[in-house]
C-alpha positions in Angstrom: 0.0 0.0 0.0 2.9 2.4 0.8 4.4 1.5 -2.6 1.2 2.5 -4.3 1.2 5.9 -2.7 4.8 6.7 -3.6 4.2 7.8 -7.2 1.5 10.3 -6.0 3.9 11.8 -3.5 6.7 12.2 -6.0 4.3 13.8 -8.6 3.0 16.2 -5.9 6.5 17.2 -4.9 7.4 17.9 -8.6 4.4 20.3 -9.2 5.2 24.0 -8.9 3.2 26.2 -6.4 0.6 28.3 -8.2 -0.6 31.3 -6.0 -3.7 31.9 -8.2 -5.2 28.6 -7.0 -5.0 29.5 -3.3 -5.9 33.2 -3.3 -9.5 34.3 -3.2 -8.9 36.8 -6.1 -10.9 39.9 -6.8 -14.3 38.3 -6.1 -13.2 37.2 -2.7 -12.0 40.7 -1.9 -15.3 42.2 -3.2 -17.5 39.8 -1.2 -15.4 40.3 2.0 -15.7 44.1 1.6 -19.5 43.9 1.1 -19.8 41.8 4.2 -17.7 44.2 6.2 -19.8 47.2 5.1 -23.0 45.4 6.0 -21.6 44.5 9.5 -20.5 48.1 10.1 -24.0 49.4 9.1 -25.7 46.9 11.4 -23.4 47.9 14.3 -24.2 51.6 13.8 -27.9 50.8 13.7 -27.7 48.7 16.9 -25.8 51.5 18.7 -28.4 54.1 17.6 -31.3 51.8 18.8 -29.6 51.1 22.2 -28.9 54.8 22.7 -32.6 55.6 22.0 -33.8 53.0 24.5 -31.4 54.4 27.1 -32.7 58.0 26.5 -36.3 56.8 26.8 -35.5 55.0 30.1 -33.9 58.2 31.5 -36.8 60.3 30.6 -39.3 57.8 32.0 -37.3 57.7 35.3 -37.3 61.5 35.4 -41.1 61.7 34.8 -41.7 59.0 37.4 -39.5 60.8 40.0 -41.4 64.1 39.3 -44.7 62.3 39.7 -43.6 60.7 43.0 -42.4 64.1 44.2 -45.7 65.7 43.3 -47.7 62.9 45.0 -45.6 63.3 48.2 -46.2 67.1 48.1 -50.0 66.5 47.7 -50.0 64.1 50.6 -48.1 66.5 52.8 -50.4 69.4 51.8 -47.6 71.5 50.5 -48.5 71.3 46.9 -49.3 74.4 44.9 -49.8 73.9 41.2 -46.8 75.6 39.4 -48.9 76.8 36.5 -52.2 77.3 38.3 -54.3 79.9 36.4 -55.6 82.9 38.4 -59.3 82.4 38.4 -60.6 85.8 39.2 -64.1 86.9 38.0 -63.7 89.4 35.3 -66.1 91.4 33.3 -68.6 89.5 31.1 -67.8 89.3 27.4 -69.3 92.0 25.3 -71.3 89.5 23.2 -73.1 88.4 26.4 -72.8 84.7 25.6 -71.0 84.1 28.9 -67.9 82.5 27.4 -65.0 82.8 29.8 -61.4 82.6 28.9 -60.7 80.8 32.3 -61.9 77.5 30.8 -59.5 77.8 27.8 -56.6 78.5 30.2 -57.4 75.5 32.3 -57.6 73.3 29.2 -54.2 74.5 28.0 -52.6 73.7 31.4 -53.7 70.0 31.0 -51.7 69.9 27.7 -48.5 70.7 29.5 -48.6 67.6 31.7 -47.3 64.2 30.3 -49.9 61.6 29.7 -50.7 59.4 32.6 -49.7 55.7 32.3 
């Protein structure tokens, strides 16, 4: 069996090394470059998404802390609404329909607060 494999070994030793048969060539470079670009774009997208999630978590924590602080102040009785409208009776509107701007001011104050969860 060893004698049968000797001619193959001798012929393999006589062949010259051809670098074109072992290099990936231009297509290998192009495909590797495309894969690299796709990976870089995916990493950038992932970083952006993670950053967005972190910012949302920070804002949510701040809103929850403000809500807890407001609830503590209400329970202690020290709470005064920061943007409370001054509801003083004013002169009636000239049209006589009784519309009061106090209702519009109260409605706009509700828009400043974040939505309840």
